[in-house]
N, CA, C and O atoms as a Tinker XYZ file with bonds, in Angstrom:
   508  protein
     1  N    -35.434000    9.892000   10.017000    73     2
     2  CA   -34.902000   11.057000   10.722000    64     1     3
     3  C    -34.451000   10.631000   12.114000    63     2     4     5
     4  O    -35.085000    9.783000   12.742000    81     3
     5  N    -33.388000   11.199000   12.582000    73     3     6
     6  CA   -32.885000   10.877000   13.914000    64     5     7
     7  C    -33.769000   11.535000   14.967000    63     6     8     9
     8  O    -34.573000   12.414000   14.658000    81     7
     9  N    -33.611000   11.099000   16.203000    73     7    10
    10  CA   -34.437000   11.662000   17.275000    64     9    11
    11  C    -34.135000   13.128000   17.527000    63    10    12    13
    12  O    -34.993000   13.864000   18.017000    81    11
    13  N    -32.911000   13.564000   17.193000    73    11    14
    14  CA   -32.539000   14.955000   17.408000    64    13    15
    15  C    -32.811000   15.846000   16.219000    63    14    16    17
    16  O    -32.866000   17.068000   16.355000    81    15
    17  N    -32.981000   15.254000   15.063000    73    15    18
    18  CA   -33.212000   16.031000   13.859000    64    17    19
    19  C    -32.040000   15.952000   12.904000    63    18    20    21
    20  O    -31.002000   15.367000   13.211000    81    19
    21  N    -32.225000   16.547000   11.750000    73    19    22
    22  CA   -31.238000   16.537000   10.677000    64    21    23
    23  C    -30.460000   17.855000   10.697000    63    22    24    25
    24  O    -31.058000   18.931000   10.653000    81    23
    25  N    -29.131000   17.772000   10.762000    73    23    26
    26  CA   -28.291000   18.968000   10.845000    64    25    27
    27  C    -27.222000   18.922000    9.756000    63    26    28    29
    28  O    -26.562000   17.901000    9.560000    81    27
    29  N    -27.062000   20.033000    9.059000    73    27    30
    30  CA   -25.958000   20.216000    8.124000    64    29    31
    31  C    -24.961000   21.172000    8.766000    63    30    32    33
    32  O    -25.340000   22.199000    9.329000    81    31
    33  N    -23.679000   20.818000    8.674000    73    31    34
    34  CA   -22.608000   21.709000    9.118000    64    33    35
    35  C    -21.758000   22.025000    7.895000    63    34    36    37
    36  O    -21.271000   21.118000    7.220000    81    35
    37  N    -21.585000   23.297000    7.617000    73    35    38
    38  CA   -20.798000   23.745000    6.473000    64    37    39
    39  C    -19.757000   24.749000    6.939000    63    38    40    41
    40  O    -20.085000   25.809000    7.471000    81    39
    41  N    -18.505000   24.398000    6.729000    73    39    42
    42  CA   -17.401000   25.312000    7.025000    64    41    43
    43  C    -16.249000   24.922000    6.116000    63    42    44    45
    44  O    -15.974000   23.734000    5.946000    81    43
    45  N    -15.571000   25.898000    5.530000    73    43    46
    46  CA   -14.473000   25.568000    4.627000    64    45    47
    47  C    -13.251000   25.011000    5.366000    63    46    48    49
    48  O    -12.288000   24.580000    4.732000    81    47
    49  N    -13.288000   25.018000    6.677000    73    47    50
    50  CA   -12.243000   24.392000    7.486000    64    49    51
    51  C    -12.765000   23.053000    7.987000    63    50    52    53
    52  O    -13.693000   23.014000    8.795000    81    51
    53  N    -12.180000   21.958000    7.518000    73    51    54
    54  CA   -12.662000   20.627000    7.889000    64    53    55
    55  C    -12.584000   20.398000    9.398000    63    54    56    57
    56  O    -13.388000   19.646000    9.949000    81    55
    57  N    -11.628000   21.035000   10.068000    73    55    58
    58  CA   -11.497000   20.874000   11.506000    64    57    59
    59  C    -12.759000   21.355000   12.237000    63    58    60    61
    60  O    -13.167000   20.745000   13.225000    81    59
    61  N    -13.369000   22.427000   11.769000    73    59    62
    62  CA   -14.595000   22.926000   12.392000    64    61    63
    63  C    -15.714000   21.906000   12.207000    63    62    64    65
    64  O    -16.470000   21.631000   13.139000    81    63
    65  N    -15.818000   21.349000   11.007000    73    63    66
    66  CA   -16.857000   20.335000   10.742000    64    65    67
    67  C    -16.694000   19.148000   11.676000    63    66    68    69
    68  O    -17.666000   18.689000   12.276000    81    67
    69  N    -15.480000   18.651000   11.800000    73    67    70
    70  CA   -15.237000   17.484000   12.652000    64    69    71
    71  C    -15.408000   17.831000   14.123000    63    70    72    73
    72  O    -15.844000   16.991000   14.910000    81    71
    73  N    -15.073000   19.046000   14.496000    73    71    74
    74  CA   -15.219000   19.504000   15.881000    64    73    75
    75  C    -16.696000   19.513000   16.295000    63    74    76    77
    76  O    -17.014000   19.314000   17.467000    81    75
    77  N    -17.590000   19.744000   15.337000    73    75    78
    78  CA   -19.022000   19.797000   15.630000    64    77    79
    79  C    -19.723000   18.455000   15.427000    63    78    80    81
    80  O    -20.698000   18.156000   16.117000    81    79
    81  N    -19.235000   17.647000   14.485000    73    79    82
    82  CA   -19.906000   16.386000   14.166000    64    81    83
    83  C    -20.083000   15.488000   15.392000    63    82    84    85
    84  O    -21.188000   15.018000   15.661000    81    83
    85  N    -19.004000   15.250000   16.130000    73    83    86
    86  CA   -19.059000   14.336000   17.278000    64    85    87
    87  C    -20.081000   14.737000   18.326000    63    86    88    89
    88  O    -20.973000   13.950000   18.643000    81    87
    89  N    -19.975000   15.944000   18.872000    73    87    90
    90  CA   -20.934000   16.355000   19.896000    64    89    91
    91  C    -22.391000   16.378000   19.405000    63    90    92    93
    92  O    -23.304000   16.033000   20.155000    81    91
    93  N    -22.603000   16.779000   18.158000    73    91    94
    94  CA   -23.972000   16.791000   17.627000    64    93    95
    95  C    -24.510000   15.366000   17.485000    63    94    96    97
    96  O    -25.670000   15.102000   17.801000    81    95
    97  N    -23.666000   14.457000   17.012000    73    95    98
    98  CA   -24.071000   13.059000   16.875000    64    97    99
    99  C    -24.372000   12.458000   18.246000    63    98   100   101
   100  O    -25.347000   11.723000   18.403000    81    99
   101  N    -23.544000   12.766000   19.230000    73    99   102
   102  CA   -23.769000   12.275000   20.597000    64   101   103
   103  C    -25.092000   12.758000   21.157000    63   102   104   105
   104  O    -25.707000   12.071000   21.972000    81   103
   105  N    -25.538000   13.934000   20.729000    73   103   106
   106  CA   -26.815000   14.484000   21.188000    64   105   107
   107  C    -28.006000   13.903000   20.418000    63   106   108   109
   108  O    -29.153000   14.254000   20.694000    81   107
   109  N    -27.738000   13.023000   19.460000    73   107   110
   110  CA   -28.824000   12.358000   18.751000    64   109   111
   111  C    -29.175000   12.936000   17.394000    63   110   112   113
   112  O    -30.164000   12.529000   16.785000    81   111
   113  N    -28.375000   13.883000   16.911000    73   111   114
   114  CA   -28.647000   14.470000   15.599000    64   113   115
   115  C    -28.024000   13.615000   14.502000    63   114   116   117
   116  O    -26.986000   12.984000   14.700000    81   115
   117  N    -28.670000   13.605000   13.357000    73   115   118
   118  CA   -28.088000   13.042000   12.152000    64   117   119
   119  C    -27.349000   14.196000   11.489000    63   118   120   121
   120  O    -27.962000   15.212000   11.162000    81   119
   121  N    -26.032000   14.055000   11.284000    73   119   122
   122  CA   -25.200000   15.183000   10.857000    64   121   123
   123  C    -24.538000   14.888000    9.521000    63   122   124   125
   124  O    -23.963000   13.817000    9.326000    81   123
   125  N    -24.621000   15.840000    8.606000    73   123   126
   126  CA   -23.860000   15.807000    7.366000    64   125   127
   127  C    -22.969000   17.035000    7.364000    63   126   128   129
   128  O    -23.418000   18.139000    7.674000    81   127
   129  N    -21.700000   16.840000    7.012000    73   127   130
   130  CA   -20.765000   17.964000    6.992000    64   129   131
   131  C    -20.260000   18.202000    5.573000    63   130   132   133
   132  O    -20.136000   17.279000    4.769000    81   131
   133  N    -19.973000   19.464000    5.297000    73   131   134
   134  CA   -19.475000   19.879000    3.989000    64   133   135
   135  C    -18.401000   20.942000    4.182000    63   134   136   137
   136  O    -18.508000   21.796000    5.061000    81   135
   137  N    -17.363000   20.878000    3.347000    73   135   138
   138  CA   -16.353000   21.930000    3.324000    64   137   139
   139  C    -16.451000   22.742000    2.040000    63   138   140   141
   140  O    -15.761000   23.750000    1.884000    81   139
   141  N    -17.293000   22.314000    1.136000    73   139   142
   142  CA   -17.499000   22.990000   -0.142000    64   141   143
   143  C    -18.930000   23.522000   -0.185000    63   142   144   145
   144  O    -19.885000   22.746000   -0.152000    81   143
   145  N    -19.076000   24.835000   -0.258000    73   143   146
   146  CA   -20.416000   25.427000   -0.176000    64   145   147
   147  C    -21.280000   25.085000   -1.385000    63   146   148   149
   148  O    -22.501000   25.003000   -1.254000    81   147
   149  N    -20.688000   24.886000   -2.547000    73   147   150
   150  CA   -21.482000   24.513000   -3.718000    64   149   151
   151  C    -22.058000   23.107000   -3.542000    63   150   152   153
   152  O    -23.213000   22.868000   -3.894000    81   151
   153  N    -21.274000   22.181000   -3.006000    73   151   154
   154  CA   -21.783000   20.836000   -2.741000    64   153   155
   155  C    -22.894000   20.871000   -1.697000    63   154   156   157
   156  O    -23.886000   20.152000   -1.812000    81   155
   157  N    -22.722000   21.708000   -0.683000    73   155   158
   158  CA   -23.755000   21.842000    0.349000    64   157   159
   159  C    -25.043000   22.395000   -0.261000    63   158   160   161
   160  O    -26.135000   21.928000    0.063000    81   159
   161  N    -24.918000   23.371000   -1.126000    73   159   162
   162  CA   -26.085000   23.952000   -1.788000    64   161   163
   163  C    -26.808000   22.893000   -2.627000    63   162   164   165
   164  O    -28.037000   22.831000   -2.627000    81   163
   165  N    -26.048000   22.071000   -3.332000    73   163   166
   166  CA   -26.650000   20.994000   -4.121000    64   165   167
   167  C    -27.379000   20.005000   -3.219000    63   166   168   169
   168  O    -28.468000   19.541000   -3.559000    81   167
   169  N    -26.790000   19.679000   -2.075000    73   167   170
   170  CA   -27.435000   18.754000   -1.131000    64   169   171
   171  C    -28.717000   19.355000   -0.579000    63   170   172   173
   172  O    -29.692000   18.636000   -0.364000    81   171
   173  N    -28.730000   20.639000   -0.349000    73   171   174
   174  CA   -29.947000   21.301000    0.136000    64   173   175
   175  C    -31.086000   21.180000   -0.874000    63   174   176   177
   176  O    -32.256000   21.268000   -0.503000    81   175
   177  N    -30.752000   20.980000   -2.133000    73   175   178
   178  CA   -31.767000   20.792000   -3.155000    64   177   179
   179  C    -32.400000   19.413000   -3.125000    63   178   180   181
   180  O    -33.456000   19.204000   -3.722000    81   179
   181  N    -31.763000   18.460000   -2.431000    73   179   182
   182  CA   -32.275000   17.094000   -2.411000    64   181   183
   183  C    -32.716000   16.623000   -1.032000    63   182   184   185
   184  O    -33.390000   15.599000   -0.924000    81   183
   185  N    -32.356000   17.338000    0.013000    73   183   186
   186  CA   -32.702000   16.919000    1.374000    64   185   187
   187  C    -33.047000   18.132000    2.220000    63   186   188   189
   188  O    -32.421000   19.187000    2.121000    81   187
   189  N    -34.060000   17.950000    3.052000    73   187   190
   190  CA   -34.448000   19.026000    3.970000    64   189   191
   191  C    -33.780000   18.785000    5.316000    63   190   192   193
   192  O    -33.843000   17.686000    5.867000    81   191
   193  N    -33.142000   19.822000    5.834000    73   191   194
   194  CA   -32.500000   19.775000    7.136000    64   193   195
   195  C    -33.302000   20.612000    8.111000    63   194   196   197
   196  O    -33.940000   21.593000    7.727000    81   195
   197  N    -33.268000   20.219000    9.381000    73   195   198
   198  CA   -33.914000   21.025000   10.418000    64   197   199
   199  C    -33.067000   22.249000   10.740000    63   198   200   201
   200  O    -33.585000   23.347000   10.942000    81   199
   201  N    -31.744000   22.034000   10.783000    73   199   202
   202  CA   -30.821000   23.108000   11.155000    64   201   203
   203  C    -29.613000   23.058000   10.216000    63   202   204   205
   204  O    -29.095000   21.985000    9.909000    81   203
   205  N    -29.179000   24.228000    9.772000    73   203   206
   206  CA   -27.944000   24.362000    9.018000    64   205   207
   207  C    -27.035000   25.300000    9.807000    63   206   208   209
   208  O    -27.393000   26.442000   10.097000    81   207
   209  N    -25.851000   24.792000   10.146000    73   207   210
   210  CA   -24.814000   25.602000   10.785000    64   209   211
   211  C    -23.794000   25.894000    9.699000    63   210   212   213
   212  O    -23.165000   24.972000    9.179000    81   211
   213  N    -23.622000   27.160000    9.350000    73   211   214
   214  CA   -22.744000   27.501000    8.236000    64   213   215
   215  C    -21.797000   28.639000    8.579000    63   214   216   217
   216  O    -22.130000   29.557000    9.329000    81   215
   217  N    -20.623000   28.547000    8.013000    73   215   218
   218  CA   -19.663000   29.643000    8.106000    64   217   219
   219  C    -20.203000   30.799000    7.258000    63   218   220   221
   220  O    -20.970000   30.581000    6.320000    81   219
   221  N    -19.810000   31.993000    7.583000    73   219   222
   222  CA   -20.247000   33.174000    6.840000    64   221   223
   223  C    -19.410000   33.377000    5.583000    63   222   224   225
   224  O    -19.943000   33.478000    4.479000    81   223
   225  N    -18.096000   33.437000    5.763000    73   223   226
   226  CA   -17.191000   33.782000    4.651000    64   225   227
   227  C    -16.578000   32.523000    4.060000    63   226   228   229
   228  O    -15.789000   31.830000    4.702000    81   227
   229  N    -16.959000   32.250000    2.830000    73   227   230
   230  CA   -16.426000   31.117000    2.067000    64   229   231
   231  C    -16.412000   31.522000    0.611000    63   230   232   233
   232  O    -16.962000   32.555000    0.230000    81   231
   233  N    -15.762000   30.676000   -0.214000    73   231   234
   234  CA   -15.904000   30.894000   -1.649000    64   233   235
   235  C    -17.386000   30.812000   -1.949000    63   234   236   237
   236  O    -18.084000   29.989000   -1.357000    81   235
   237  N    -17.879000   31.629000   -2.840000    73   235   238
   238  CA   -19.319000   31.591000   -3.134000    64   237   239
   239  C    -19.778000   30.183000   -3.514000    63   238   240   241
   240  O    -19.057000   29.437000   -4.177000    81   239
   241  N    -20.965000   29.845000   -3.090000    73   239   242
   242  CA   -21.900000   30.657000   -2.328000    64   241   243
   243  C    -21.474000   30.814000   -0.864000    63   242   244   245
   244  O    -20.980000   29.874000   -0.242000    81   243
   245  N    -21.674000   32.000000   -0.340000    73   243   246
   246  CA   -21.322000   32.322000    1.048000    64   245   247
   247  C    -22.429000   31.853000    1.982000    63   246   248   249
   248  O    -23.466000   31.360000    1.539000    81   247
   249  N    -22.196000   32.013000    3.266000    73   247   250
   250  CA   -23.223000   31.664000    4.246000    64   249   251
   251  C    -24.502000   32.466000    4.050000    63   250   252   253
   252  O    -25.601000   31.939000    4.227000    81   251
   253  N    -24.367000   33.737000    3.687000    73   251   254
   254  CA   -25.558000   34.556000    3.437000    64   253   255
   255  C    -26.290000   34.092000    2.177000    63   254   256   257
   256  O    -27.519000   34.136000    2.118000    81   255
   257  N    -25.530000   33.647000    1.168000    73   255   258
   258  CA   -26.162000   33.099000   -0.037000    64   257   259
   259  C    -26.982000   31.856000    0.320000    63   258   260   261
   260  O    -28.109000   31.690000   -0.146000    81   259
   261  N    -26.404000   30.987000    1.150000    73   259   262
   262  CA   -27.137000   29.791000    1.576000    64   261   263
   263  C    -28.378000   30.166000    2.367000    63   262   264   265
   264  O    -29.442000   29.577000    2.178000    81   263
   265  N    -28.244000   31.139000    3.246000    73   263   266
   266  CA   -29.395000   31.591000    4.032000    64   265   267
   267  C    -30.540000   32.006000    3.115000    63   266   268   269
   268  O    -31.689000   31.626000    3.344000    81   267
   269  N    -30.236000   32.778000    2.086000    73   267   270
   270  CA   -31.278000   33.227000    1.154000    64   269   271
   271  C    -31.930000   32.042000    0.441000    63   270   272   273
   272  O    -33.151000   31.999000    0.289000    81   271
   273  N    -31.119000   31.092000    0.010000    73   271   274
   274  CA   -31.648000   29.912000   -0.675000    64   273   275
   275  C    -32.537000   29.093000    0.256000    63   274   276   277
   276  O    -33.623000   28.662000   -0.132000    81   275
   277  N    -32.076000   28.885000    1.472000    73   275   278
   278  CA   -32.850000   28.100000    2.440000    64   277   279
   279  C    -34.173000   28.777000    2.745000    63   278   280   281
   280  O    -35.199000   28.100000    2.816000    81   279
   281  N    -34.185000   30.083000    2.926000    73   279   282
   282  CA   -35.430000   30.801000    3.211000    64   281   283
   283  C    -36.441000   30.586000    2.084000    63   282   284   285
   284  O    -37.643000   30.524000    2.340000    81   283
   285  N    -35.972000   30.474000    0.854000    73   283   286
   286  CA   -36.859000   30.267000   -0.295000    64   285   287
   287  C    -37.313000   28.820000   -0.407000    63   286   288   289
   288  O    -38.493000   28.555000   -0.638000    81   287
   289  N    -36.382000   27.877000   -0.246000    73   287   290
   290  CA   -36.680000   26.463000   -0.472000    64   289   291
   291  C    -37.293000   25.757000    0.727000    63   290   292   293
   292  O    -38.139000   24.879000    0.556000    81   291
   293  N    -36.887000   26.118000    1.924000    73   291   294
   294  CA   -37.302000   25.389000    3.117000    64   293   295
   295  C    -37.417000   26.341000    4.299000    63   294   296   297
   296  O    -36.537000   26.375000    5.159000    81   295
   297  N    -38.493000   27.111000    4.346000    73   295   298
   298  CA   -38.626000   28.155000    5.371000    64   297   299
   299  C    -38.553000   27.662000    6.815000    63   298   300   301
   300  O    -38.216000   28.441000    7.707000    81   299
   301  N    -38.864000   26.381000    7.067000    73   299   302
   302  CA   -38.806000   25.900000    8.447000    64   301   303
   303  C    -37.379000   25.556000    8.884000    63   302   304   305
   304  O    -37.121000   25.418000   10.080000    81   303
   305  N    -36.455000   25.416000    7.940000    73   303   306
   306  CA   -35.063000   25.135000    8.289000    64   305   307
   307  C    -34.463000   26.353000    8.986000    63   306   308   309
   308  O    -34.569000   27.479000    8.500000    81   307
   309  N    -33.839000   26.109000   10.122000    73   307   310
   310  CA   -33.233000   27.182000   10.899000    64   309   311
   311  C    -31.741000   27.254000   10.585000    63   310   312   313
   312  O    -31.068000   26.228000   10.491000    81   311
   313  N    -31.234000   28.472000   10.425000    73   311   314
   314  CA   -29.843000   28.680000   10.030000    64   313   315
   315  C    -29.088000   29.390000   11.155000    63   314   316   317
   316  O    -29.513000   30.426000   11.666000    81   315
   317  N    -27.959000   28.795000   11.515000    73   315   318
   318  CA   -27.039000   29.395000   12.483000    64   317   319
   319  C    -25.765000   29.725000   11.714000    63   318   320   321
   320  O    -25.137000   28.840000   11.132000    81   319
   321  N    -25.392000   30.982000   11.714000    73   319   322
   322  CA   -24.177000   31.414000   11.023000    64   321   323
   323  C    -23.066000   31.588000   12.042000    63   322   324   325
   324  O    -23.230000   32.258000   13.061000    81   323
   325  N    -21.916000   30.962000   11.740000    73   323   326
   326  CA   -20.731000   31.114000   12.579000    64   325   327
   327  C    -19.675000   31.860000   11.763000    63   326   328   329
   328  O    -19.545000   31.655000   10.557000    81   327
   329  N    -18.926000   32.727000   12.441000    73   327   330
   330  CA   -17.934000   33.498000   11.694000    64   329   331
   331  C    -16.804000   34.000000   12.579000    63   330   332   333
   332  O    -16.991000   34.307000   13.757000    81   331
   333  N    -15.659000   34.069000   11.989000    73   331   334
   334  CA   -14.518000   34.708000   12.629000    64   333   335
   335  C    -14.356000   36.137000   12.140000    63   334   336   337
   336  O    -13.439000   36.844000   12.558000    81   335
   337  N    -15.254000   36.563000   11.250000    73   335   338
   338  CA   -15.168000   37.887000   10.626000    64   337   339
   339  C    -16.471000   38.654000   10.787000    63   338   340   341
   340  O    -17.032000   39.160000    9.816000    81   339
   341  N    -16.939000   38.731000   12.008000    73   339   342
   342  CA   -18.205000   39.403000   12.249000    64   341   343
   343  C    -18.088000   40.905000   12.017000    63   342   344   345
   344  O    -17.092000   41.538000   12.364000    81   343
   345  N    -19.134000   41.444000   11.423000    73   343   346
   346  CA   -19.251000   42.893000   11.305000    64   345   347
   347  C    -20.706000   43.244000   11.575000    63   346   348   349
   348  O    -21.593000   42.397000   11.467000    81   347
   349  N    -20.935000   44.468000   11.917000    73   347   350
   350  CA   -22.308000   44.904000   12.166000    64   349   351
   351  C    -23.138000   44.737000   10.904000    63   350   352   353
   352  O    -24.301000   44.339000   10.968000    81   351
   353  N    -22.541000   45.041000    9.756000    73   351   354
   354  CA   -23.266000   44.946000    8.491000    64   353   355
   355  C    -23.682000   43.510000    8.198000    63   354   356   357
   356  O    -24.828000   43.259000    7.827000    81   355
   357  N    -22.742000   42.551000    8.365000    73   355   358
   358  CA   -23.084000   41.157000    8.069000    64   357   359
   359  C    -24.090000   40.617000    9.075000    63   358   360   361
   360  O    -24.966000   39.833000    8.708000    81   359
   361  N    -23.981000   41.017000   10.324000    73   359   362
   362  CA   -24.950000   40.579000   11.326000    64   361   363
   363  C    -26.338000   41.114000   11.003000    63   362   364   365
   364  O    -27.325000   40.389000   11.130000    81   363
   365  N    -26.423000   42.364000   10.589000    73   363   366
   366  CA   -27.721000   42.943000   10.219000    64   365   367
   367  C    -28.292000   42.260000    8.990000    63   366   368   369
   368  O    -29.486000   41.964000    8.941000    81   367
   369  N    -27.450000   42.007000    7.997000    73   367   370
   370  CA   -27.921000   41.343000    6.786000    64   369   371
   371  C    -28.441000   39.941000    7.113000    63   370   372   373
   372  O    -29.469000   39.517000    6.585000    81   371
   373  N    -27.730000   39.230000    7.982000    73   371   374
   374  CA   -28.169000   37.896000    8.388000    64   373   375
   375  C    -29.491000   37.974000    9.145000    63   374   376   377
   376  O    -30.390000   37.161000    8.931000    81   375
   377  N    -29.597000   38.955000   10.027000    73   375   378
   378  CA   -30.833000   39.123000   10.798000    64   377   379
   379  C    -32.007000   39.409000    9.875000    63   378   380   381
   380  O    -33.075000   38.817000   10.028000    81   379
   381  N    -31.819000   40.303000    8.929000    73   379   382
   382  CA   -32.887000   40.624000    7.980000    64   381   383
   383  C    -33.242000   39.424000    7.112000    63   382   384   385
   384  O    -34.379000   39.281000    6.661000    81   383
   385  N    -32.241000   38.553000    6.881000    73   383   386
   386  CA   -32.462000   37.362000    6.069000    64   385   387
   387  C    -33.147000   36.234000    6.812000    63   386   388   389
   388  O    -33.496000   35.218000    6.211000    81   387
   389  N    -33.344000   36.398000    8.108000    73   387   390
   390  CA   -34.061000   35.392000    8.877000    64   389   391
   391  C    -33.174000   34.368000    9.564000    63   390   392   393
   392  O    -33.612000   33.243000    9.806000    81   391
   393  N    -31.931000   34.732000    9.885000    73   391   394
   394  CA   -31.035000   33.813000   10.565000    64   393   395
   395  C    -31.552000   33.527000   11.975000    63   394   396   397
   396  O    -32.104000   34.413000   12.627000    81   395
   397  N    -31.377000   32.298000   12.442000    73   395   398
   398  CA   -31.779000   31.947000   13.802000    64   397   399
   399  C    -30.793000   32.530000   14.811000    63   398   400   401
   400  O    -31.191000   33.072000   15.842000    81   399
   401  N    -29.488000   32.410000   14.496000    73   399   402
   402  CA   -28.456000   32.939000   15.397000    64   401   403
   403  C    -27.198000   33.256000   14.600000    63   402   404   405
   404  O    -26.927000   32.651000   13.563000    81   403
   405  N    -26.450000   34.206000   15.101000    73   403   406
   406  CA   -25.197000   34.666000   14.494000    64   405   407
   407  C    -24.150000   34.525000   15.596000    63   406   408   409
   408  O    -24.228000   35.212000   16.615000    81   407
   409  N    -23.166000   33.636000   15.400000    73   407   410
   410  CA   -22.226000   33.275000   16.458000    64   409   411
   411  C    -20.800000   33.585000   16.019000    63   410   412   413
   412  O    -20.390000   33.225000   14.915000    81   411
   413  N    -20.055000   34.248000   16.882000    73   411   414
   414  CA   -18.649000   34.560000   16.598000    64   413   415
   415  C    -17.753000   33.370000   16.925000    63   414   416   417
   416  O    -17.980000   32.654000   17.900000    81   415
   417  N    -16.734000   33.173000   16.094000    73   415   418
   418  CA   -15.688000   32.200000   16.389000    64   417   419
   419  C    -14.630000   32.904000   17.223000    63   418   420   421
   420  O    -14.414000   34.097000   17.014000    81   419
   421  N    -13.977000   32.258000   18.126000    73   419   422
   422  CA   -14.230000   30.890000   18.539000    64   421   423
   423  C    -15.486000   30.841000   19.402000    63   422   424   425
   424  O    -15.783000   31.775000   20.146000    81   423
   425  N    -16.204000   29.752000   19.289000    73   423   426
   426  CA   -17.436000   29.578000   20.056000    64   425   427
   427  C    -17.254000   28.416000   21.024000    63   426   428   429
   428  O    -16.355000   27.590000   20.865000    81   427
   429  N    -18.114000   28.369000   22.018000    73   427   430
   430  CA   -18.103000   27.270000   22.975000    64   429   431
   431  C    -19.080000   26.208000   22.465000    63   430   432   433
   432  O    -20.227000   26.506000   22.132000    81   431
   433  N    -18.602000   24.969000   22.412000    73   431   434
   434  CA   -19.426000   23.871000   21.895000    64   433   435
   435  C    -20.747000   23.782000   22.655000    63   434   436   437
   436  O    -21.802000   23.600000   22.047000    81   435
   437  N    -20.696000   23.907000   23.953000    73   435   438
   438  CA   -21.906000   23.785000   24.772000    64   437   439
   439  C    -22.951000   24.831000   24.354000    63   438   440   441
   440  O    -24.140000   24.528000   24.257000    81   439
   441  N    -22.500000   26.036000   24.115000    73   439   442
   442  CA   -23.425000   27.106000   23.700000    64   441   443
   443  C    -23.992000   26.831000   22.306000    63   442   444   445
   444  O    -25.176000   27.055000   22.058000    81   443
   445  N    -23.139000   26.344000   21.399000    73   443   446
   446  CA   -23.616000   26.045000   20.052000    64   445   447
   447  C    -24.603000   24.872000   20.080000    63   446   448   449
   448  O    -25.604000   24.893000   19.364000    81   447
   449  N    -24.328000   23.852000   20.900000    73   447   450
   450  CA   -25.256000   22.730000   21.027000    64   449   451
   451  C    -26.613000   23.198000   21.550000    63   450   452   453
   452  O    -27.657000   22.722000   21.104000    81   451
   453  N    -26.590000   24.120000   22.484000    73   451   454
   454  CA   -27.838000   24.676000   23.006000    64   453   455
   455  C    -28.612000   25.397000   21.908000    63   454   456   457
   456  O    -29.828000   25.238000   21.795000    81   455
   457  N    -27.911000   26.187000   21.100000    73   455   458
   458  CA   -28.563000   26.897000   19.993000    64   457   459
   459  C    -29.141000   25.919000   18.968000    63   458   460   461
   460  O    -30.252000   26.117000   18.475000    81   459
   461  N    -28.387000   24.865000   18.650000    73   459   462
   462  CA   -28.885000   23.869000   17.702000    64   461   463
   463  C    -30.150000   23.211000   18.255000    63   462   464   465
   464  O    -31.103000   22.974000   17.512000    81   463
   465  N    -30.160000   22.919000   19.538000    73   463   466
   466  CA   -31.352000   22.332000   20.155000    64   465   467
   467  C    -32.563000   23.237000   20.035000    63   466   468   469
   468  O    -33.649000   22.786000   19.671000    81   467
   469  N    -32.379000   24.504000   20.338000    73   467   470
   470  CA   -33.481000   25.466000   20.230000    64   469   471
   471  C    -33.929000   25.612000   18.782000    63   470   472   473
   472  O    -35.127000   25.672000   18.503000    81   471
   473  N    -32.973000   25.668000   17.863000    73   471   474
   474  CA   -33.298000   25.810000   16.447000    64   473   475
   475  C    -34.040000   24.578000   15.936000    63   474   476   477
   476  O    -34.982000   24.700000   15.153000    81   475
   477  N    -33.622000   23.404000   16.374000    73   475   478
   478  CA   -34.264000   22.160000   15.957000    64   477   479
   479  C    -35.716000   22.107000   16.443000    63   478   480   481
   480  O    -36.610000   21.699000   15.701000    81   479
   481  N    -35.939000   22.515000   17.673000    73   479   482
   482  CA   -37.317000   22.536000   18.196000    64   481   483
   483  C    -38.170000   23.539000   17.435000    63   482   484   485
   484  O    -39.341000   23.274000   17.165000    81   483
   485  N    -37.601000   24.685000   17.084000    73   483   486
   486  CA   -38.344000   25.687000   16.299000    64   485   487
   487  C    -38.679000   25.130000   14.917000    63   486   488   489
   488  O    -39.791000   25.320000   14.423000    81   487
   489  N    -37.727000   24.447000   14.295000    73   487   490
   490  CA   -37.963000   23.857000   12.962000    64   489   491
   491  C    -39.102000   22.854000   13.039000    63   490   492   493
   492  O    -39.954000   22.814000   12.151000    81   491
   493  N    -39.126000   22.036000   14.098000    73   491   494
   494  CA   -40.183000   21.028000   14.249000    64   493   495
   495  C    -41.545000   21.697000   14.414000    63   494   496   497
   496  O    -42.539000   21.210000   13.876000    81   495
   497  N    -41.602000   22.799000   15.146000    73   495   498
   498  CA   -42.876000   23.511000   15.337000    64   497   499
   499  C    -43.379000   24.138000   14.025000    63   498   500   501
   500  O    -44.584000   24.230000   13.789000    81   499
   501  N    -42.445000   24.559000   13.192000    73   499   502
   502  CA   -42.826000   25.289000   11.963000    64   501   503
   503  C    -43.106000   24.374000   10.776000    63   502   504   505
   504  O    -43.570000   24.838000    9.734000    81   503
   505  N    -42.829000   23.085000   10.922000    73   503   506
   506  CA   -43.100000   22.151000    9.817000    64   505   507
   507  C    -44.560000   21.969000    9.615000    63   506   508
   508  O    -44.972000   21.219000    8.729000    81   507
C-alpha cells in the first residue's frame, strides 16, 4: 500500500480520470482509474480501496450502485461522488447510502484532494 492509501477513480470521461490521477499520485496515493463502471465493480471484488471517487451518472452500474456495493463489501472504504447532474434527490440518496462527500462538477482539484485526504484518514481509522 502506498503511504497515502489506495484510491480508485471512476468516471466515464477519461479526461476526468487523468485530471485526478496526477495530483493524487503526487500526494502519495496509489491510484487506479476506470472509465467503465462494470470493470471498476469487478476490481472492487478483488481489491480493497481506501477511497473511491466516482461519477454519479454512468451506464449501469451507476455511482449510487457502486456506493451500495462498497457499503456491503468494504464498509471502511470511503466514497466521494462527483457529478455534473446534482439533484436534491440524488444527494439525499447518496447521503442515506453512506457517501463521504457529494461534489458538483466542475470541482477544484485542491478541494477534492483535501476531501480524499480526509476520507483516507477516516478509512484508516475504521479498518
